[in-house]
LOFI-74073 format. One record per residue: residue number from 1; y, x, z of N, C-alpha, C in turn. Coordinates in nm, 2 decimals. Layout:
PT:NUM:Y:X:Z:Y:X:Z:Y:X:Z
...
This chain:
PT:1:11.81:17.38:11.86:11.77:17.44:11.74:11.75:17.59:11.76
PT:2:11.63:17.64:11.71:11.60:17.78:11.72:11.69:17.86:11.63
PT:3:11.73:17.98:11.69:11.81:18.08:11.61:11.74:18.12:11.49
PT:4:11.81:18.15:11.38:11.75:18.20:11.26:11.70:18.34:11.28
PT:5:11.58:18.37:11.23:11.53:18.51:11.24:11.58:18.58:11.11
PT:6:11.61:18.70:11.13:11.65:18.79:11.01:11.53:18.87:10.98
PT:7:11.48:18.87:10.86:11.37:18.95:10.82:11.41:19.04:10.71
PT:8:11.39:19.17:10.73:11.43:19.27:10.63:11.31:19.33:10.57
PT:9:11.30:19.31:10.44:11.19:19.36:10.36:11.24:19.50:10.31
PT:10:11.17:19.60:10.33:11.20:19.74:10.29:11.10:19.80:10.20
PT:11:11.14:19.86:10.09:11.05:19.93:10.00:10.99:20.05:10.08
PT:12:10.86:20.05:10.08:10.80:20.16:10.15:10.66:20.13:10.20
PT:13:10.57:20.23:10.21:10.43:20.20:10.25:10.42:20.18:10.40
PT:14:10.35:20.07:10.44:10.33:20.05:10.58:10.21:20.13:10.63
PT:15:10.23:20.18:10.75:10.12:20.25:10.82:10.04:20.35:10.74
PT:16:10.11:20.45:10.69:10.04:20.55:10.62:9.97:20.64:10.73
PT:17:9.87:20.72:10.69:9.81:20.81:10.78:9.91:20.92:10.82
PT:18:10.02:20.94:10.74:10.12:21.04:10.77:10.24:20.98:10.86
PT:19:10.23:20.86:10.89:10.34:20.80:10.98:10.37:20.66:10.94
PT:20:10.46:20.60:11.02:10.50:20.46:10.99:10.65:20.46:10.97
PT:21:10.69:20.43:10.85:10.83:20.43:10.81:10.90:20.32:10.89
PT:22:10.83:20.22:10.93:10.90:20.11:11.01:10.96:20.17:11.14
PT:23:10.89:20.27:11.20:10.94:20.34:11.32:11.07:20.41:11.29
PT:24:11.08:20.48:11.18:11.20:20.55:11.14:11.32:20.46:11.11
PT:25:11.29:20.35:11.04:11.40:20.25:11.01:11.44:20.18:11.14
PT:26:11.35:20.15:11.22:11.38:20.08:11.35:11.48:20.17:11.43
PT:27:11.44:20.30:11.45:11.52:20.39:11.53:11.66:20.41:11.47
PT:28:11.67:20.41:11.33:11.80:20.43:11.27:11.88:20.30:11.29
PT:29:11.83:20.18:11.27:11.90:20.06:11.28:11.94:20.03:11.43
PT:30:11.86:20.07:11.52:11.89:20.05:11.66:12.02:20.11:11.70
PT:31:12.06:20.21:11.64:12.19:20.27:11.67:12.31:20.18:11.65
PT:32:12.29:20.08:11.55:12.40:19.99:11.52:12.37:19.85:11.56
PT:33:12.24:19.81:11.59:12.21:19.67:11.60:12.14:19.65:11.74
PT:34:12.18:19.71:11.84:12.12:19.69:11.97:12.11:19.54:12.00
PT:35:11.99:19.49:12.02:11.97:19.35:12.05:11.97:19.26:11.93
PT:36:11.99:19.31:11.81:12.00:19.22:11.69:11.91:19.28:11.58
PT:37:11.81:19.36:11.62:11.72:19.41:11.52:11.65:19.30:11.44
PT:38:11.65:19.32:11.31:11.57:19.22:11.23:11.42:19.26:11.24
PT:39:11.34:19.16:11.20:11.20:19.19:11.18:11.19:19.27:11.05
PT:40:11.12:19.39:11.06:11.11:19.47:10.94:10.97:19.46:10.88
PT:41:10.97:19.43:10.75:10.84:19.43:10.68:10.85:19.53:10.57
PT:42:10.76:19.63:10.57:10.75:19.73:10.47:10.66:19.67:10.36
PT:43:10.72:19.66:10.24:10.65:19.58:10.13:10.56:19.66:10.04
PT:44:10.55:19.79:10.06:10.48:19.88:9.96:10.57:19.92:9.85
PT:45:10.53:19.93:9.73:10.61:19.97:9.62:10.72:19.87:9.59
PT:46:10.81:19.91:9.50:10.93:19.83:9.47:10.89:19.69:9.42
PT:47:10.80:19.68:9.33:10.76:19.55:9.27:10.70:19.46:9.38
PT:48:10.61:19.52:9.46:10.54:19.45:9.57:10.64:19.40:9.67
PT:49:10.74:19.48:9.71:10.84:19.44:9.81:10.93:19.33:9.75
PT:50:10.97:19.34:9.63:11.05:19.23:9.57:10.97:19.10:9.57
PT:51:10.84:19.11:9.53:10.76:18.99:9.53:10.74:18.92:9.67
PT:52:10.73:19.01:9.77:10.72:18.95:9.91:10.85:18.89:9.95
PT:53:10.96:18.95:9.91:11.10:18.90:9.94:11.11:18.76:9.87
PT:54:11.08:18.75:9.75:11.10:18.63:9.67:11.00:18.52:9.71
PT:55:10.88:18.55:9.75:10.77:18.45:9.76:10.73:18.42:9.90
PT:56:10.76:18.50:10.00:10.71:18.47:10.14:10.83:18.42:10.22
PT:57:10.86:18.30:10.20:10.98:18.24:10.27:10.94:18.14:10.37
PT:58:11.01:18.15:10.49:10.99:18.05:10.59:11.12:17.98:10.60
PT:59:11.12:17.85:10.61:11.24:17.77:10.61:11.33:17.81:10.73
PT:60:11.46:17.83:10.71:11.55:17.86:10.81:11.57:18.00:10.84
PT:61:11.48:18.09:10.80:11.50:18.23:10.83:11.59:18.30:10.72
PT:62:11.65:18.41:10.76:11.74:18.48:10.66:11.66:18.61:10.62
PT:63:11.65:18.62:10.48:11.57:18.73:10.42:11.67:18.82:10.36
PT:64:11.65:18.95:10.39:11.73:19.06:10.33:11.63:19.16:10.26
PT:65:11.68:19.24:10.17:11.60:19.33:10.09:11.66:19.47:10.08
PT:66:11.59:19.57:10.12:11.64:19.71:10.11:11.55:19.79:10.02
PT:67:11.60:19.84:9.90:11.53:19.91:9.80:11.59:20.04:9.76
PT:68:11.51:20.13:9.70:11.56:20.24:9.63:11.61:20.18:9.50
PT:69:11.73:20.23:9.45:11.78:20.19:9.32:11.71:20.27:9.21
PT:70:11.68:20.39:9.24:11.61:20.48:9.14:11.70:20.50:9.02
PT:71:11.83:20.49:9.04:11.92:20.51:8.93:12.06:20.53:8.99
PT:72:12.16:20.55:8.90:12.29:20.56:8.94:12.35:20.42:8.99
PT:73:12.45:20.43:9.07:12.52:20.30:9.12:12.56:20.21:9.01
PT:74:12.59:20.27:8.90:12.64:20.19:8.78:12.53:20.10:8.73
PT:75:12.40:20.12:8.77:12.29:20.05:8.72:12.25:19.93:8.81
PT:76:12.33:19.91:8.92:12.29:19.81:9.02:12.27:19.67:8.95
PT:77:12.36:19.62:8.87:12.35:19.49:8.81:12.23:19.48:8.71
PT:78:12.21:19.59:8.64:12.09:19.59:8.55:11.96:19.58:8.64
PT:79:11.96:19.65:8.75:11.84:19.65:8.83:11.82:19.51:8.89
PT:80:11.93:19.45:8.94:11.92:19.31:8.99:11.86:19.22:8.88
PT:81:11.92:19.23:8.76:11.87:19.15:8.65:11.73:19.17:8.61
PT:82:11.69:19.30:8.60:11.55:19.34:8.56:11.45:19.29:8.67
PT:83:11.49:19.28:8.79:11.39:19.24:8.89:11.41:19.09:8.94
PT:84:11.48:19.01:8.86:11.51:18.87:8.89:11.57:18.85:9.03
PT:85:11.67:18.93:9.06:11.73:18.93:9.19:11.88:18.89:9.18
PT:86:11.93:18.85:9.06:12.07:18.82:9.05:12.12:18.72:9.14
PT:87:12.04:18.61:9.16:12.09:18.50:9.24:12.08:18.54:9.39
PT:88:12.02:18.65:9.42:12.00:18.70:9.56:12.09:18.82:9.59
PT:89:12.18:18.85:9.50:12.25:18.98:9.51:12.32:19.01:9.64
PT:90:12.37:18.90:9.71:12.43:18.92:9.84:12.34:18.96:9.95
PT:91:12.21:18.95:9.93:12.11:18.99:10.03:12.02:19.11:9.99
PT:92:12.07:19.17:9.88:11.99:19.29:9.83:12.08:19.41:9.86
PT:93:12.02:19.52:9.92:12.09:19.64:9.95:12.01:19.76:9.90
PT:94:12.08:19.86:9.85:12.01:19.97:9.79:12.03:20.10:9.87
PT:95:11.93:20.18:9.87:11.94:20.32:9.91:11.96:20.40:9.78
PT:96:12.08:20.44:9.76:12.12:20.50:9.63:12.10:20.65:9.64
PT:97:12.04:20.71:9.55:11.94:20.66:9.45:11.81:20.62:9.52
PT:98:11.77:20.71:9.62:11.65:20.69:9.70:11.69:20.71:9.84
PT:99:11.59:20.68:9.93:11.61:20.70:10.07:11.65:20.85:10.10
PT:100:11.59:20.94:10.02:11.62:21.08:10.04:11.77:21.12:10.02
PT:101:11.84:21.03:9.95:11.99:21.06:9.94:12.05:21.04:10.08
PT:102:12.00:20.96:10.16:12.05:20.94:10.30:12.04:21.08:10.37
PT:103:11.92:21.14:10.35:11.90:21.27:10.42:11.99:21.38:10.37
PT:104:12.01:21.38:10.24:12.09:21.48:10.18:12.24:21.46:10.22
PT:105:12.28:21.34:10.25:12.42:21.32:10.29:12.45:21.37:10.43
PT:106:12.34:21.41:10.50:12.36:21.47:10.64:12.29:21.60:10.65
PT:107:12.34:21.70:10.58:12.27:21.83:10.58:12.25:21.90:10.72
PT:108:12.34:21.86:10.82:12.32:21.91:10.95:12.19:21.86:11.01
PT:109:12.14:21.74:10.97:12.02:21.69:11.02:11.90:21.77:10.95
PT:110:11.92:21.80:10.83:11.81:21.87:10.76:11.80:22.01:10.82
PT:111:11.91:22.08:10.85:11.91:22.21:10.91:11.84:22.20:11.05
PT:112:11.87:22.10:11.12:11.81:22.09:11.26:11.66:22.07:11.24
PT:113:11.62:21.99:11.15:11.48:21.95:11.13:11.39:22.06:11.07
PT:114:11.45:22.13:10.97:11.37:22.23:10.89:11.39:22.37:10.94
PT:115:11.51:22.40:11.01:11.54:22.54:11.05:11.56:22.63:10.93
PT:116:11.53:22.76:10.96:11.55:22.86:10.85:11.42:22.88:10.77
PT:117:11.44:22.92:10.64:11.32:22.94:10.56:11.29:23.09:10.57
PT:118:11.19:23.14:10.49:11.14:23.28:10.50:11.25:23.38:10.48
PT:119:11.36:23.34:10.40:11.47:23.43:10.37:11.58:23.43:10.47
PT:120:11.57:23.34:10.57:11.67:23.32:10.67:11.78:23.23:10.63
PT:121:11.76:23.15:10.52:11.86:23.05:10.48:11.83:22.92:10.54
PT:122:11.93:22.84:10.56:11.92:22.70:10.61:11.90:22.61:10.48
PT:123:11.85:22.50:10.50:11.83:22.40:10.39:11.97:22.37:10.33
PT:124:12.07:22.35:10.41:12.20:22.31:10.36:12.26:22.42:10.27
PT:125:12.23:22.55:10.29:12.28:22.66:10.21:12.22:22.64:10.07
PT:126:12.11:22.58:10.05:12.05:22.57:9.92:12.08:22.43:9.85
PT:127:12.15:22.35:9.92:12.18:22.22:9.88:12.29:22.22:9.77
PT:128:12.27:22.14:9.67:12.37:22.12:9.56:12.50:22.08:9.63
PT:129:12.62:22.12:9.57:12.75:22.08:9.63:12.79:21.94:9.59
PT:130:12.71:21.87:9.52:12.75:21.73:9.48:12.73:21.64:9.59
PT:131:12.79:21.52:9.59:12.77:21.42:9.68:12.63:21.37:9.66
PT:132:12.56:21.32:9.77:12.43:21.28:9.77:12.40:21.17:9.66
PT:133:12.50:21.08:9.65:12.48:20.97:9.55:12.49:21.01:9.41
PT:134:12.54:21.14:9.39:12.55:21.19:9.25:12.43:21.27:9.21
PT:135:12.33:21.29:9.30:12.21:21.37:9.27:12.11:21.27:9.20
PT:136:12.07:21.30:9.08:11.99:21.21:9.00:11.86:21.18:9.07
PT:137:11.79:21.28:9.13:11.66:21.26:9.19:11.66:21.33:9.33
PT:138:11.71:21.26:9.43:11.72:21.32:9.56:11.59:21.36:9.62
PT:139:11.48:21.30:9.59:11.35:21.34:9.64:11.31:21.48:9.59
PT:140:11.33:21.50:9.46:11.31:21.63:9.40:11.40:21.74:9.45
PT:141:11.53:21.70:9.48:11.62:21.80:9.54:11.57:21.84:9.68
PT:142:11.53:21.74:9.76:11.48:21.77:9.89:11.36:21.86:9.89
PT:143:11.27:21.83:9.80:11.15:21.92:9.79:11.19:22.06:9.75
PT:144:11.29:22.07:9.65:11.33:22.20:9.61:11.39:22.28:9.72
PT:145:11.48:22.22:9.80:11.55:22.30:9.90:11.47:22.32:10.02
PT:146:11.35:22.26:10.03:11.26:22.28:10.15:11.15:22.37:10.11
PT:147:11.14:22.42:9.99:11.04:22.52:9.95:11.06:22.65:10.02
PT:148:10.96:22.73:10.02:10.97:22.86:10.08:10.99:22.86:10.23
PT:149:10.91:22.77:10.30:10.93:22.76:10.45:10.88:22.88:10.52
PT:150:10.94:22.90:10.64:10.90:23.01:10.72:10.76:22.98:10.78
PT:151:10.69:23.08:10.82:10.56:23.06:10.88:10.57:22.98:11.00
PT:152:10.48:22.88:11.01:10.49:22.79:11.13:10.59:22.68:11.13
PT:153:10.67:22.68:11.02:10.78:22.58:11.00:10.72:22.45:10.96
PT:154:10.80:22.36:10.92:10.76:22.22:10.88:10.71:22.21:10.74
PT:155:10.74:22.31:10.66:10.69:22.31:10.52:10.78:22.23:10.43
PT:156:10.73:22.22:10.31:10.80:22.14:10.21:10.81:21.99:10.25
PT:157:10.92:21.93:10.20:10.94:21.79:10.23:10.82:21.70:10.20
PT:158:10.77:21.62:10.29:10.66:21.53:10.26:10.71:21.39:10.28
PT:159:10.70:21.30:10.18:10.76:21.17:10.17:10.75:21.09:10.30
PT:160:10.63:21.07:10.35:10.62:20.98:10.46:10.64:21.05:10.60
PT:161:10.56:21.16:10.61:10.56:21.23:10.74:10.70:21.28:10.78
PT:162:10.77:21.34:10.69:10.90:21.39:10.72:11.01:21.28:10.72
PT:163:10.99:21.18:10.63:11.09:21.07:10.62:11.10:20.99:10.75
PT:164:10.99:20.97:10.82:10.98:20.89:10.94:11.07:20.97:11.04
PT:165:11.05:21.10:11.06:11.13:21.18:11.16:11.27:21.19:11.12
PT:166:11.30:21.21:10.99:11.44:21.23:10.94:11.52:21.10:10.96
PT:167:11.46:20.98:10.94:11.52:20.86:10.96:11.57:20.84:11.10
PT:168:11.48:20.89:11.19:11.51:20.88:11.34:11.63:20.97:11.38
PT:169:11.65:21.08:11.30:11.76:21.18:11.33:11.89:21.15:11.27
PT:170:11.89:21.06:11.17:12.02:21.03:11.10:12.12:20.97:11.19
PT:171:12.24:21.00:11.17:12.35:20.94:11.24:12.40:20.81:11.17
PT:172:12.37:20.70:11.23:12.40:20.57:11.16:12.55:20.55:11.13
PT:173:12.64:20.60:11.22:12.78:20.59:11.20:12.82:20.67:11.07
PT:174:12.77:20.79:11.06:12.80:20.87:10.94:12.74:20.80:10.81
PT:175:12.62:20.75:10.83:12.56:20.68:10.71:12.64:20.56:10.67
PT:176:12.70:20.49:10.76:12.79:20.38:10.73:12.91:20.42:10.65
PT:177:12.96:20.54:10.68:13.07:20.59:10.60:13.03:20.64:10.47
PT:178:12.91:20.70:10.45:12.87:20.75:10.33:12.80:20.65:10.23
PT:179:12.75:20.54:10.29:12.67:20.45:10.21:12.73:20.31:10.23
PT:180:12.79:20.26:10.12:12.85:20.12:10.13:12.74:20.02:10.15
PT:181:12.63:20.04:10.09:12.52:19.94:10.11:12.46:19.94:10.25
PT:182:12.45:20.06:10.31:12.41:20.06:10.45:12.51:19.99:10.54
PT:183:12.64:20.01:10.52:12.74:19.95:10.59:12.73:19.79:10.58
PT:184:12.72:19.75:10.45:12.71:19.60:10.42:12.58:19.54:10.49
PT:185:12.47:19.62:10.48:12.35:19.57:10.55:12.37:19.55:10.70
PT:186:12.43:19.64:10.76:12.46:19.63:10.91:12.55:19.51:10.93
PT:187:12.65:19.50:10.85:12.75:19.39:10.87:12.68:19.25:10.85
PT:188:12.59:19.25:10.75:12.52:19.12:10.72:12.43:19.08:10.83
PT:189:12.36:19.18:10.90:12.27:19.15:11.01:12.35:19.10:11.13
PT:190:12.46:19.16:11.16:12.53:19.12:11.28:12.62:19.00:11.26
PT:191:12.64:18.96:11.14:12.73:18.83:11.12:12.65:18.71:11.14
């Protein structure tokens, strides 16, 4: 009997002209899942990704779903209910609030990637002192702290172009400690 394939549906745009998020997620997951990488399918927007997860099923395969919660952790059950995912909750994992919260949780990665701004400050010096999961809109926070770039620098945060590279730079061990859902996703894939 053939081994079950694990297929991970991730909210995100496939093959943008600014980069391929699949590459970033693959590089991040490879740190923890050597030889056990799932097939990654970027589903587009949240609704599109959920529809693909719910409707594109092959018998015998294991389907997992990774989404932005776009809200506080306390809203997890409401999000599951609103997107008809309650019966699949053990296979749904969230980037709380958004993927950008993962980046904010590792300010040393942001400093390495963005360097100093025009005033000589690092990105982490401008970062809110709250935990990443407590920041209501991580994407807006990341845009805010990357404004005022130095000449020749990377510029303000760009969702796909920078996200691909930042995903590759994240430390998966640290992310497991900071994100219960990332830790559970890795455990689910290896079990």
